[in-house]
N, C-alpha and C positions, 0 to 999 in steps of 0.2 A: 281849818283853813291854812294855818301856818305851815302844817305838814305839806300840804299841796304846793305852797309857794316855794318851800325849800326844795322839794323833790323836782319841781318844775325848773328851778334854777340849775340843779344838778344835771337834769336831762338836757337842758340848753347848752351847758358847758361841754357835756359829752358829745353833743351833736356837732359842735365846732371842730371836733377832731376828725370829722369825716366829710367827704365830698357830698354835696346835696343830692347827687345821683346814686349814691351808694346804698346798698341794702341795710347797712348799719344806721345810716342817717334816717332812712325811712322807718326802720324799726323803732328808733328813739322817738321819732315824731308820732308814730302810732301809740307808743307807750304814754306819751304826754297827753294825747287825746283821750286814751282809755282812762288814765288817772283822773283827768278832769271830769270825764263823764261819770265815772263811778262815784266820785266825791260829790258831784252836783246832783246826780239823779238817784244814787243808791245802787246797791249790788243787784237787787231784783230788776230794776229798770235796765241795768247793763245786760243782764241775761236776756231780757226781752229784745234789746237792741241787737245782740249777737244772733238771736233766733231769726230776726228779719233778714240777716245777711246769709243765713244758712244755705240757701240755694246756690250762692255763688262761691262757696268755700271749696277748696280742694280737699282731697282725702287727707293730706298731711296737715292742713289747717284745722280740719275737724278733729283729728287725733290730738293735735296740740291743745286745742280748747278743752277737750275731754281730760287730757293730762293735767290741766290747770284747775279741773273741777267745774268747768262750765259746760253744760250740756248744749251742744249746738242745735239740738232738736227741741229745746225748751219752748213751750207755748204758753 
């Protein structure tokens, strides 16, 4: 849990460097949510969560998830 708190602080500090409407800010916000979700629910649960979003993902997003080792079609 300490790791999450430290990483969360770093993500928060980095987000302050960007406008709230920027793609960088949004990416940092998503990273914080993903970090929290993985740590709280576990990797398998995160893969399930991603799978439920699969229908709304763009081709680029699906490829990015696959590059990270997450199967966007996981069931």
